[in-house]
DRENDO-1510 file (C-alpha; in Angstrom, 1 decimal, always signed):
<recs>
REC; n; res; u; v; w
REC; 1; MET; -31.9; -62.1; -36.3 .
REC; 2; CYS; -29.6; -62.2; -33.4 .
REC; 3; PRO; -30.8; -64.8; -30.8 .
REC; 4; ILE; -30.0; -62.5; -27.8 .
REC; 5; TRP; -31.6; -59.4; -29.4 .
REC; 6; PRO; -32.0; -56.8; -27.9 .
REC; 7; LEU; -29.4; -57.8; -25.2 .
REC; 8; HIS; -26.6; -57.5; -27.7 .
REC; 9; LEU; -27.0; -53.7; -27.7 .
REC; 10; ILE; -26.4; -53.5; -24.0 .
REC; 11; VAL; -23.3; -55.7; -24.3 .
REC; 12; LEU; -22.0; -53.5; -27.1 .
REC; 13; TYR; -22.6; -50.3; -25.0 .
REC; 14; ILE; -20.8; -51.9; -22.0 .
REC; 15; LEU; -17.8; -52.9; -24.2 .
REC; 16; ALA; -17.6; -49.3; -25.5 .
REC; 17; ILE; -17.9; -47.6; -22.1 .
REC; 18; CYS; -15.4; -49.8; -20.2 .
REC; 19; PRO; -12.3; -48.2; -21.7 .
REC; 20; LEU; -13.7; -44.8; -20.9 .
REC; 21; TRP; -14.4; -45.9; -17.3 .
REC; 22; VAL; -10.9; -47.2; -17.0 .
REC; 23; ILE; -9.5; -43.9; -18.3 .
REC; 24; CYS; -11.7; -41.9; -15.9 .
REC; 25; GLN; -10.4; -43.9; -13.0 .
REC; 26; THR; -6.9; -42.6; -13.7 .
REC; 27; VAL; -8.0; -38.9; -13.8 .
REC; 28; PRO; -7.1; -37.2; -10.5 .
REC; 29; GLN; -10.2; -36.2; -8.4 .
REC; 30; LEU; -8.5; -33.7; -6.0 .
REC; 31; THR; -9.6; -31.0; -3.6 .
REC; 32; ALA; -7.5; -28.1; -2.4 .
REC; 33; THR; -8.0; -26.5; +1.0 .
REC; 34; PHE; -6.2; -23.3; +2.1 .
REC; 35; LEU; -5.3; -21.9; +5.5 .
REC; 36; PRO; -6.3; -19.2; +5.9 .
REC; 37; ALA; -9.5; -19.7; +3.9 .
REC; 38; GLN; -9.3; -16.2; +2.5 .
REC; 39; LEU; -6.5; -13.7; +2.2 .
REC; 40; THR; -6.0; -9.9; +2.4 .
REC; 41; VAL; -2.6; -8.7; +1.2 .
REC; 42; ASN; -1.2; -5.2; +0.5 .
REC; 43; MET; +0.3; -4.2; -2.9 .
REC; 44; ASP; +4.0; -5.2; -3.2 .
REC; 45; GLU; +3.8; -7.4; -0.1 .
REC; 46; TYR; +3.6; -11.2; +0.2 .
REC; 47; TYR; +1.9; -13.7; +2.5 .
REC; 48; ASP; +2.4; -17.5; +3.1 .
REC; 49; VAL; -0.6; -19.8; +2.9 .
REC; 50; ASN; -0.7; -23.5; +3.8 .
REC; 51; VAL; -2.1; -25.6; +1.0 .
REC; 52; THR; -3.5; -29.1; +1.4 .
REC; 53; VAL; -4.5; -31.3; -1.6 .
REC; 54; THR; -6.3; -34.5; -1.0 .
REC; 55; GLY; -8.2; -37.0; -3.2 .
REC; 56; THR; -7.9; -39.9; -5.6 .
REC; 57; GLY; -6.0; -40.5; -8.8 .
REC; 58; MET; -2.6; -39.2; -7.7 .
REC; 59; GLN; +0.3; -40.5; -9.6 .
REC; 60; LEU; +4.1; -40.3; -9.1 .
REC; 61; ASN; +5.7; -37.1; -10.5 .
REC; 62; ASP; +2.4; -35.3; -11.0 .
REC; 63; GLU; +3.0; -31.6; -10.7 .
REC; 64; LEU; +0.7; -29.2; -8.7 .
REC; 65; ILE; +0.5; -25.8; -10.4 .
REC; 66; LEU; -0.7; -22.6; -8.8 .
REC; 67; THR; -2.7; -20.2; -11.0 .
REC; 68; SER; -4.3; -16.8; -10.4 .
REC; 69; ARG; -7.6; -15.8; -12.1 .
REC; 70; ASP; -6.1; -12.3; -12.6 .
REC; 71; GLY; -2.3; -12.6; -12.8 .
REC; 72; HIS; -1.7; -8.8; -12.7 .
REC; 73; LEU; -3.4; -8.6; -9.3 .
REC; 74; ALA; -1.7; -11.4; -7.3 .
REC; 75; LYS; +1.1; -13.9; -8.2 .
REC; 76; PRO; +1.3; -17.3; -6.4 .
REC; 77; SER; +4.4; -19.5; -6.1 .
REC; 78; TRP; +5.3; -22.6; -4.2 .
REC; 79; ARG; +7.8; -22.4; -1.4 .
REC; 80; GLY; +9.4; -25.8; -1.7 .
REC; 81; ALA; +8.6; -29.0; -3.7 .
REC; 82; TYR; +5.4; -29.2; -5.7 .
REC; 83; VAL; +5.9; -32.6; -7.5 .
REC; 84; LEU; +4.1; -35.6; -6.0 .
REC; 85; THR; +6.2; -38.3; -4.3 .
REC; 86; GLU; +5.5; -41.9; -3.4 .
REC; 87; ASP; +4.5; -40.8; +0.1 .
REC; 88; ASN; +2.0; -38.4; -1.4 .
REC; 89; VAL; +0.5; -41.0; -3.7 .
REC; 90; ALA; +0.3; -43.6; -0.9 .
REC; 91; SER; -1.4; -41.2; +1.5 .
REC; 92; SER; -3.4; -39.4; -1.2 .
REC; 93; ARG; -2.4; -36.1; +0.4 .
REC; 94; PHE; -0.1; -33.2; -0.4 .
REC; 95; ASP; +0.9; -30.5; +2.1 .
REC; 96; GLY; +2.8; -27.4; +0.9 .
REC; 97; VAL; +3.2; -23.7; +1.4 .
REC; 98; ALA; +2.3; -21.1; -1.2 .
REC; 99; THR; +3.6; -17.5; -1.3 .
REC; 100; ILE; +1.0; -15.0; -2.5 .
REC; 101; THR; +2.4; -11.6; -3.7 .
REC; 102; GLY; +0.1; -8.7; -4.1 .
REC; 103; SER; +0.7; -6.8; -7.4 .
REC; 104; PHE; -2.3; -4.5; -7.8 .
REC; 105; LEU; -5.4; -3.7; -5.9 .
REC; 106; GLY; -8.5; -5.8; -6.7 .
REC; 107; LEU; -10.2; -9.2; -6.1 .
REC; 108; THR; -9.0; -12.5; -7.5 .
REC; 109; GLU; -8.8; -16.2; -6.7 .
REC; 110; ILE; -5.9; -18.6; -6.4 .
REC; 111; ARG; -6.4; -22.1; -7.8 .
REC; 112; VAL; -4.5; -25.4; -8.0 .
REC; 113; ALA; -4.2; -27.6; -11.1 .
REC; 114; ALA; -2.6; -31.1; -11.4 .
REC; 115; LYS; -0.3; -31.4; -14.4 .
REC; 116; ARG; +0.3; -34.9; -15.9 .
REC; 117; GLY; +2.5; -34.7; -18.9 .
REC; 118; THR; +1.1; -31.9; -21.0 .
REC; 119; VAL; -2.4; -32.2; -19.7 .
REC; 120; GLU; -3.6; -30.0; -16.7 .
REC; 121; HIS; -6.5; -31.3; -14.6 .
REC; 122; PRO; -8.3; -28.7; -12.4 .
REC; 123; VAL; -8.4; -29.1; -8.6 .
REC; 124; SER; -11.6; -28.1; -6.9 .
REC; 125; GLY; -11.3; -25.4; -4.2 .
REC; 126; GLU; -10.0; -21.8; -4.5 .
REC; 127; LEU; -8.5; -19.1; -2.3 .
REC; 128; PRO; -10.2; -15.7; -2.5 .
REC; 129; VAL; -7.5; -12.9; -2.4 .
REC; 130; THR; -8.1; -9.2; -1.7 .
REC; 131; VAL; -5.3; -6.9; -2.7 .
REC; 132; LEU; -5.3; -3.5; -1.0 .
REC; 133; ARG; -3.3; -0.3; -1.3 .
REC; 134; PRO; -1.4; +0.5; +1.9 .
REC; 135; GLU; -1.5; +4.1; +3.1 .
REC; 136; ARG; +1.9; +5.6; +2.4 .
REC; 137; ILE; +3.9; +8.4; +3.9 .
REC; 138; ILE; +3.8; +10.3; +0.6 .
REC; 139; ASP; +0.0; +10.4; +0.8 .
REC; 140; ARG; +0.1; +12.1; +4.2 .
REC; 141; VAL; +2.7; +14.5; +3.0 .
REC; 142; PHE; +0.6; +15.4; +0.0 .
REC; 143; VAL; -2.6; +16.0; +2.0 .
REC; 144; THR; -0.8; +18.0; +4.7 .
REC; 145; SER; +1.2; +20.2; +2.4 .
REC; 146; VAL; -1.9; +21.0; +0.2 .
REC; 147; ALA; -3.9; +21.9; +3.3 .
REC; 148; LEU; -1.2; +24.2; +4.5 .
REC; 149; PHE; -0.7; +25.9; +1.1 .
REC; 150; VAL; -4.5; +26.3; +0.6 .
REC; 151; SER; -4.8; +27.9; +4.0 .
REC; 152; LEU; -2.1; +30.4; +3.1 .
REC; 153; ILE; -3.8; +31.2; -0.2 .
REC; 154; PHE; -7.1; +31.8; +1.6 .
REC; 155; ILE; -5.4; +34.2; +4.0 .
REC; 156; ASN; -4.2; +36.1; +0.9 .
REC; 157; PHE; -7.7; +36.0; -0.4 .
REC; 158; GLY; -9.0; +37.5; +2.8 .
REC; 159; CYS; -6.4; +40.3; +2.4 .
REC; 160; ALA; -7.6; +40.9; -1.2 .
REC; 161; MET; -11.4; +40.7; -0.4 .
REC; 162; ASP; -13.5; +43.9; -0.7 .
REC; 163; TRP; -16.0; +43.4; +2.1 .
REC; 164; PRO; -18.5; +46.1; +0.8 .
REC; 165; THR; -18.5; +44.2; -2.5 .
REC; 166; VAL; -19.2; +40.9; -0.7 .
REC; 167; LYS; -22.1; +42.5; +1.2 .
REC; 168; GLY; -23.5; +43.8; -2.1 .
REC; 169; VAL; -23.3; +40.2; -3.5 .
REC; 170; ILE; -25.2; +38.9; -0.5 .
REC; 171; LYS; -27.8; +41.6; -0.7 .
REC; 172; ARG; -28.4; +41.0; -4.4 .
REC; 173; PRO; -27.5; +37.4; -4.8 .
REC; 174; VAL; -28.2; +36.9; -8.5 .
REC; 175; GLY; -24.8; +35.4; -9.1 .
REC; 176; PRO; -24.9; +33.0; -6.1 .
REC; 177; ALA; -28.4; +31.9; -7.1 .
REC; 178; ILE; -27.3; +31.1; -10.6 .
REC; 179; GLY; -24.3; +29.2; -9.1 .
REC; 180; MET; -26.6; +27.2; -6.8 .
REC; 181; LEU; -28.8; +26.3; -9.8 .
REC; 182; ALA; -25.8; +25.0; -11.7 .
REC; 183; GLN; -24.1; +23.4; -8.8 .
REC; 184; PHE; -26.9; +21.5; -7.0 .
REC; 185; LEU; -29.4; +20.9; -9.9 .
REC; 186; PHE; -27.5; +20.6; -13.2 .
REC; 187; MET; -24.4; +18.9; -11.9 .
REC; 188; PRO; -26.2; +16.1; -10.0 .
REC; 189; LEU; -28.6; +15.4; -12.8 .
REC; 190; MET; -25.8; +15.5; -15.4 .
REC; 191; SER; -23.6; +13.1; -13.4 .
REC; 192; PHE; -26.5; +10.7; -12.9 .
REC; 193; ALA; -27.2; +10.7; -16.7 .
REC; 194; LEU; -23.6; +10.5; -17.7 .
REC; 195; GLY; -23.0; +7.6; -15.3 .
REC; 196; PHE; -25.6; +5.4; -16.9 .
REC; 197; LEU; -24.5; +6.5; -20.4 .
REC; 198; ILE; -20.7; +5.8; -19.9 .
REC; 199; PHE; -21.0; +2.8; -17.5 .
REC; 200; PRO; -23.9; +0.7; -18.7 .
REC; 201; SER; -24.7; -2.5; -17.0 .
REC; 202; GLY; -24.5; -5.9; -18.7 .
REC; 203; PRO; -27.5; -8.1; -19.4 .
REC; 204; GLU; -27.3; -9.7; -15.9 .
REC; 205; GLY; -26.2; -6.5; -14.1 .
REC; 206; ASP; -22.7; -5.4; -13.3 .
REC; 207; ASP; -21.6; -4.4; -9.8 .
REC; 208; VAL; -18.4; -2.8; -11.1 .
REC; 209; ALA; -20.4; -0.5; -13.5 .
REC; 210; ALA; -22.8; +0.3; -10.6 .
REC; 211; ALA; -19.9; +1.3; -8.4 .
REC; 212; LEU; -18.4; +3.5; -11.1 .
REC; 213; ARG; -21.7; +5.2; -11.6 .
REC; 214; LEU; -21.8; +5.8; -7.9 .
REC; 215; GLY; -18.4; +7.4; -8.0 .
REC; 216; MET; -19.6; +9.6; -10.8 .
REC; 217; PHE; -22.7; +10.6; -8.9 .
REC; 218; PHE; -20.9; +11.3; -5.7 .
REC; 219; THR; -18.6; +13.6; -7.6 .
REC; 220; GLY; -21.5; +15.5; -9.1 .
REC; 221; VAL; -23.3; +16.1; -5.9 .
REC; 222; SER; -20.3; +17.4; -4.1 .
REC; 223; PRO; -19.9; +21.2; -3.5 .
REC; 224; GLY; -17.5; +23.4; -5.3 .
REC; 225; GLY; -13.8; +23.0; -4.6 .
REC; 226; GLY; -11.4; +25.5; -3.2 .
REC; 227; ALA; -9.5; +25.5; -6.5 .
REC; 228; SER; -12.3; +27.3; -8.1 .
REC; 229; ASN; -11.4; +30.5; -6.2 .
REC; 230; ILE; -7.7; +30.1; -7.3 .
REC; 231; TRP; -8.6; +29.6; -10.9 .
REC; 232; THR; -11.1; +32.5; -10.8 .
REC; 233; PHE; -8.4; +34.8; -9.5 .
REC; 234; VAL; -5.7; +33.6; -11.9 .
REC; 235; LEU; -8.1; +34.0; -14.9 .
REC; 236; GLY; -9.3; +37.5; -13.9 .
REC; 237; GLY; -12.8; +36.6; -12.7 .
REC; 238; ASN; -14.7; +38.1; -9.8 .
REC; 239; LEU; -12.9; +36.8; -6.7 .
REC; 240; ASN; -15.3; +38.3; -4.2 .
REC; 241; LEU; -18.3; +36.5; -6.0 .
REC; 242; SER; -16.3; +33.3; -6.2 .
REC; 243; LEU; -15.5; +33.3; -2.4 .
REC; 244; ALA; -19.1; +34.1; -1.6 .
REC; 245; MET; -20.4; +31.3; -3.8 .
REC; 246; THR; -18.0; +28.7; -2.4 .
REC; 247; SER; -19.0; +29.6; +1.2 .
REC; 248; ILE; -22.7; +29.5; +0.3 .
REC; 249; SER; -22.5; +26.3; -1.7 .
REC; 250; THR; -20.5; +24.5; +1.0 .
REC; 251; LEU; -23.0; +25.5; +3.7 .
REC; 252; ALA; -25.9; +24.5; +1.4 .
REC; 253; SER; -24.4; +21.1; +0.8 .
REC; 254; PHE; -25.5; +20.1; +4.3 .
REC; 255; GLY; -29.0; +20.0; +2.9 .
REC; 256; PHE; -28.6; +19.3; -0.8 .
REC; 257; MET; -26.2; +16.4; -0.5 .
REC; 258; PRO; -28.4; +14.2; +1.7 .
REC; 259; ALA; -31.4; +14.9; -0.5 .
REC; 260; TRP; -29.6; +13.7; -3.7 .
REC; 261; LEU; -27.8; +10.8; -2.0 .
REC; 262; PHE; -31.0; +9.3; -0.5 .
REC; 263; SER; -33.0; +9.8; -3.7 .
REC; 264; LEU; -31.1; +9.2; -6.9 .
REC; 265; GLY; -28.1; +7.8; -5.0 .
REC; 266; GLN; -30.2; +4.8; -4.0 .
REC; 267; VAL; -31.2; +4.3; -7.7 .
REC; 268; VAL; -27.5; +4.3; -8.8 .
REC; 269; PHE; -26.4; +1.6; -6.3 .
REC; 270; ARG; -29.0; +0.2; -3.9 .
REC; 271; GLN; -26.4; -1.8; -2.0 .
REC; 272; ALA; -24.3; +1.2; -1.0 .
REC; 273; ASN; -24.0; +2.2; +2.6 .
REC; 274; ILE; -24.5; +5.9; +2.0 .
REC; 275; VAL; -23.3; +8.1; +4.8 .
REC; 276; VAL; -23.3; +11.9; +4.5 .
REC; 277; PRO; -19.8; +13.2; +5.7 .
REC; 278; TYR; -21.1; +16.1; +7.8 .
REC; 279; ALA; -17.8; +16.3; +9.7 .
REC; 280; ARG; -15.8; +16.4; +6.5 .
REC; 281; ILE; -18.0; +19.2; +5.1 .
REC; 282; ALA; -17.9; +21.1; +8.4 .
REC; 283; SER; -14.1; +20.9; +8.5 .
REC; 284; PHE; -14.0; +22.3; +4.9 .
REC; 285; VAL; -16.2; +25.2; +6.0 .
REC; 286; VAL; -13.9; +25.9; +8.9 .
REC; 287; GLY; -10.8; +25.6; +6.7 .
REC; 288; LEU; -12.4; +28.1; +4.3 .
REC; 289; LEU; -13.8; +30.7; +6.7 .
REC; 290; VAL; -11.0; +30.9; +9.3 .
REC; 291; PRO; -8.2; +31.8; +6.9 .
REC; 292; LEU; -10.5; +34.4; +5.2 .
REC; 293; ALA; -11.2; +35.9; +8.6 .
REC; 294; ILE; -7.5; +36.1; +9.3 .
REC; 295; GLY; -6.9; +37.8; +6.0 .
REC; 296; LEU; -9.7; +40.3; +6.7 .
REC; 297; GLY; -8.2; +41.0; +10.1 .
REC; 298; MET; -4.8; +41.7; +8.5 .
REC; 299; GLN; -6.5; +44.2; +6.2 .
REC; 300; LYS; -7.5; +46.2; +9.3 .
REC; 301; TRP; -4.5; +45.8; +11.7 .
REC; 302; THR; -1.5; +45.1; +9.4 .
REC; 303; PRO; -2.3; +46.9; +6.2 .
REC; 304; ARG; +1.3; +46.9; +4.9 .
REC; 305; LEU; +1.7; +43.1; +5.3 .
REC; 306; SER; -1.7; +42.7; +3.8 .
REC; 307; ALA; -0.7; +44.7; +0.8 .
REC; 308; PHE; +2.4; +42.6; +0.4 .
REC; 309; LEU; +0.4; +39.4; +0.5 .
REC; 310; VAL; -1.9; +40.7; -2.2 .
REC; 311; ARG; +1.0; +41.6; -4.4 .
REC; 312; ILE; +2.4; +38.0; -4.3 .
REC; 313; LEU; -1.1; +36.4; -4.5 .
REC; 314; LYS; -1.1; +35.7; -8.3 .
REC; 315; PRO; +2.4; +34.0; -8.5 .
REC; 316; LEU; +1.6; +32.2; -5.3 .
REC; 317; SER; -1.7; +30.9; -6.7 .
REC; 318; THR; -0.1; +29.8; -9.9 .
REC; 319; THR; +2.7; +28.0; -8.0 .
REC; 320; LEU; +0.1; +26.2; -5.8 .
REC; 321; LEU; -1.9; +25.0; -8.8 .
REC; 322; LEU; +1.2; +23.6; -10.4 .
REC; 323; PHE; +2.2; +22.0; -7.2 .
REC; 324; ILE; -1.2; +20.3; -6.7 .
REC; 325; ILE; -1.3; +19.0; -10.3 .
REC; 326; VAL; +2.2; +17.6; -10.4 .
REC; 327; PHE; +2.2; +16.2; -6.8 .
REC; 328; ALA; -1.2; +14.6; -7.3 .
REC; 329; ILE; -0.1; +12.9; -10.5 .
REC; 330; ILE; +3.0; +11.6; -8.8 .
REC; 331; THR; +1.1; +10.4; -5.7 .
REC; 332; ASN; -1.6; +8.6; -7.7 .
REC; 333; LEU; +0.5; +7.1; -10.5 .
REC; 334; TYR; -0.8; +3.6; -9.6 .
REC; 335; ILE; -4.3; +4.5; -10.5 .
REC; 336; PHE; -3.5; +5.2; -14.1 .
REC; 337; GLU; -3.4; +1.4; -14.6 .
REC; 338; LEU; -7.2; +1.5; -14.1 .
REC; 339; PHE; -7.8; +4.2; -16.7 .
REC; 340; THR; -10.0; +3.2; -19.7 .
REC; 341; TRP; -11.5; +5.4; -22.4 .
REC; 342; GLN; -14.8; +5.4; -20.3 .
REC; 343; ILE; -12.9; +6.7; -17.3 .
REC; 344; LEU; -11.2; +9.5; -19.4 .
REC; 345; VAL; -14.6; +10.5; -20.9 .
REC; 346; ALA; -16.1; +10.6; -17.4 .
REC; 347; GLY; -13.2; +12.7; -16.1 .
REC; 348; MET; -13.6; +15.2; -19.0 .
REC; 349; GLY; -17.4; +15.2; -19.2 .
REC; 350; LEU; -18.3; +16.3; -15.7 .
REC; 351; PRO; -16.1; +19.4; -15.2 .
REC; 352; TRP; -16.0; +20.5; -18.9 .
REC; 353; LEU; -19.8; +20.4; -19.3 .
REC; 354; GLY; -20.0; +22.2; -15.9 .
REC; 355; TYR; -17.8; +25.0; -17.2 .
REC; 356; GLY; -19.9; +25.4; -20.3 .
REC; 357; PHE; -23.3; +25.3; -18.5 .
REC; 358; GLY; -22.1; +27.7; -15.7 .
REC; 359; TYR; -20.8; +30.3; -18.1 .
REC; 360; GLY; -23.7; +29.9; -20.6 .
REC; 361; ILE; -26.5; +30.2; -17.9 .
REC; 362; ALA; -24.7; +33.2; -16.4 .
REC; 363; ARG; -24.6; +35.0; -19.7 .
REC; 364; ILE; -28.2; +34.2; -20.4 .
REC; 365; PHE; -29.1; +36.0; -17.2 .
REC; 366; ARG; -26.9; +38.9; -18.5 .
REC; 367; GLN; -24.1; +38.6; -15.9 .
REC; 368; PRO; -20.8; +40.4; -16.8 .
REC; 369; HIS; -17.9; +38.3; -18.1 .
REC; 370; VAL; -16.0; +38.4; -14.8 .
REC; 371; ASP; -19.0; +37.1; -12.9 .
REC; 372; ALA; -19.8; +34.5; -15.5 .
REC; 373; LEU; -16.2; +33.3; -15.3 .
REC; 374; ALA; -16.5; +32.9; -11.5 .
REC; 375; ILE; -19.8; +31.0; -11.9 .
REC; 376; SER; -18.3; +28.8; -14.5 .
REC; 377; MET; -15.3; +27.9; -12.3 .
REC; 378; GLU; -17.5; +27.3; -9.3 .
REC; 379; THR; -19.7; +24.9; -11.3 .
REC; 380; GLY; -17.0; +22.9; -13.0 .
REC; 381; VAL; -14.5; +22.6; -10.1 .
REC; 382; GLN; -15.9; +19.9; -7.7 .
REC; 383; ASN; -14.6; +19.0; -4.3 .
REC; 384; THR; -13.4; +15.6; -5.2 .
REC; 385; GLY; -12.0; +15.1; -1.7 .
REC; 386; ILE; -15.6; +14.8; -0.4 .
REC; 387; SER; -16.6; +12.4; -3.1 .
REC; 388; ILE; -13.6; +10.2; -2.4 .
REC; 389; PHE; -14.5; +10.3; +1.3 .
REC; 390; LEU; -18.0; +9.3; +0.5 .
REC; 391; LEU; -16.8; +6.3; -1.5 .
REC; 392; ARG; -14.6; +5.1; +1.4 .
REC; 393; TYR; -17.7; +4.9; +3.6 .
REC; 394; ALA; -20.2; +3.6; +1.0 .
REC; 395; LEU; -18.1; +0.7; -0.4 .
REC; 396; PRO; -15.8; -2.0; +1.1 .
REC; 397; GLN; -12.2; -2.3; +0.1 .
REC; 398; PRO; -10.8; -2.7; -2.5 .
REC; 399; GLN; -14.0; -1.6; -4.3 .
REC; 400; ALA; -13.7; +1.9; -2.7 .
REC; 401; ASP; -10.1; +2.4; -4.0 .
REC; 402; LEU; -11.0; +1.0; -7.4 .
REC; 403; THR; -14.0; +3.3; -7.7 .
REC; 404; THR; -12.1; +6.5; -6.7 .
REC; 405; VAL; -10.6; +6.3; -10.2 .
REC; 406; VAL; -13.6; +8.4; -11.3 .
REC; 407; PRO; -13.1; +11.4; -9.0 .
REC; 408; VAL; -9.4; +11.2; -9.5 .
REC; 409; SER; -10.0; +11.3; -13.3 .
REC; 410; VAL; -12.3; +14.3; -12.8 .
REC; 411; ALA; -9.6; +16.0; -10.6 .
REC; 412; ILE; -6.9; +15.4; -13.3 .
REC; 413; MET; -9.1; +16.7; -16.2 .
REC; 414; THR; -10.5; +19.7; -14.3 .
REC; 415; PRO; -7.5; +22.0; -14.8 .
REC; 416; VAL; -7.4; +21.4; -18.6 .
REC; 417; ILE; -9.9; +24.0; -19.6 .
REC; 418; PRO; -8.8; +26.7; -17.2 .
REC; 419; THR; -5.2; +26.1; -18.3 .
REC; 420; CYS; -6.2; +26.5; -21.9 .
REC; 421; ILE; -8.0; +29.7; -21.1 .
REC; 422; PHE; -5.0; +31.0; -19.2 .
REC; 423; VAL; -2.6; +30.2; -22.1 .
REC; 424; VAL; -5.0; +32.0; -24.6 .
REC; 425; GLN; -5.2; +35.0; -22.3 .
REC; 426; LYS; -1.4; +35.2; -22.1 .
REC; 427; ILE; -1.2; +34.9; -25.9 .
REC; 428; MET; -3.8; +37.6; -26.5 .
REC; 429; SER; -2.1; +39.8; -23.9 .
REC; 430; CYS; +1.2; +39.5; -25.7 .
REC; 431; ILE; -0.5; +40.3; -29.0 .
REC; 432; ASP; -2.2; +43.4; -27.5 .
REC; 433; ASN; +1.0; +44.6; -25.9 .
REC; 434; ARG; +2.9; +44.2; -29.2 .
REC; 435; SER; +0.2; +46.2; -31.0 .
REC; 436; LYS; +0.3; +48.9; -28.4 .
REC; 437; HIS; +4.0; +49.2; -28.7 .
REC; 438; LYS; +3.8; +49.3; -32.5 .
REC; 439; LYS; +1.3; +52.1; -32.3 .
REC; 440; ILE; +3.4; +54.1; -29.9 .
REC; 441; ASP; +6.5; +53.6; -32.1 .
REC; 442; GLU; +4.5; +54.8; -35.2 .
REC; 443; GLY; +3.2; +57.8; -33.3 .
REC; 444; ASP; +6.7; +58.8; -32.3 .
REC; 445; ILE; +7.7; +59.1; -36.0 .
REC; 446; THR; +6.9; +62.6; -37.5 .
REC; 447; PRO; +7.5; +63.5; -41.2 .
REC; 448; ASP; +10.1; +66.2; -41.8 .
REC; 449; SER; +7.8; +67.9; -44.2 .
REC; 450; GLU; +5.5; +68.8; -41.3 .
REC; 451; THR; +8.4; +69.8; -39.1 .
REC; 452; PRO; +9.9; +73.2; -39.6 .
REC; 453; GLN; +13.7; +73.0; -40.5 .
REC; 454; PRO; +16.0; +75.8; -39.4 .
REC; 455; ASN; +17.9; +75.8; -42.7 .
REC; 456; GLY; +14.9; +75.0; -44.9 .
REC; 457; VAL; +16.2; +71.5; -45.7 .
REC; 458; VAL; +13.6; +68.8; -46.2 .
REC; 459; GLY; +14.7; +65.5; -44.7 .
REC; 460; VAL; +13.2; +62.0; -44.8 .
REC; 461; ALA; +12.0; +61.8; -41.2 .
REC; 462; THR; +12.9; +62.7; -37.7 .
REC; 463; ILE; +12.0; +61.2; -34.4 .
REC; 464; ASP; +10.4; +63.4; -31.8 .
REC; 465; ALA; +12.8; +63.3; -28.9 .
REC; 466; GLU; +10.3; +64.4; -26.4 .
REC; 467; LYS; +8.2; +61.3; -27.1 .
</recs>
């Protein structure tokens, strides 16, 4: 037995640990501080940040490397030398300037690592970076031009309105009642359910998923959009019913939106600062009713100009729809980087299910096809501008911009079904016209055996010149 037992075990442990302790003494123990302590930068812009690294274990020719948690959001780089010198080692301090370039909107962190040979040692401390999307001139041009075009279209709608028919709709509001049921009961409940189905939370909760569910729900509780009237007219639906429903649903949103936002909205995302955009809704009401009133006045006082505007209404409406779709895609190209299969499913699910439910419930209540088509468009086409406005108030940046991908996806997918219906209608119209021309041509051909011939000669066939 060893005479120093059990002290020899302690000695052996000390002899084994000493080399590790010596090695640990050479590992840099560094801390990075940034000035400013947090940074907000716009996309495609850069900002200089002062970086100070202090601590023990610095060695000559050690490299300090800047890294970003999400390299596609922000890219860091040194402005100047980043290799430790004898002065840095002697003072145990490094001062440098880092340039942070914003690439895409989102939240990330900038970190520093000390590289010795092929081994990188992390440096404690990080710089939180928020990358925002700056407001561009093209955004203002898009909003202004769309507002002007829509106002012109609604003046034409006023010229085309049949006021006695509108009064009849108001006196017997079966169609508007069905539309209200679909718009303010089915759409909010469906958007609430789809949000949890498409964007489920992780085991510890997920703020991103909750924000996307909120964007989905905000889109579902919004009133019908003005494009529903344009699509109703282009597809041959009841325009008078569509205009009456849009006006009624927009006014009704003053009461229905707060009810949904402060009930299910709190369940979707309890941290959201939900504010009902009454001013935005009121401006939409004014923007809807004033042009209609101008058009109705033109019917009475300038009938010839009113008739001309009605004649150009269909091509003008089609041009406006194409303009909005193309310009909106060009303006929001950046947001396609955020698209995932969940975002695409959300964009398709909300309007497409709305179309189907609106048309189906209208037919169940025995509404004619033109009225059911108007109810379908009113249900499926949401005012995504109001939902985006809500998200801007409910969430901080850049979460607000990131979450608007849901209403933008809905806006992009909304025209798909009406466009398909329009193409099918055109194809069916061409087939019907060809069949009619064929029947006319066949009717113009009369057998000679049934036509008296002056010389008694029987021919093959003659064509009735009068026809």
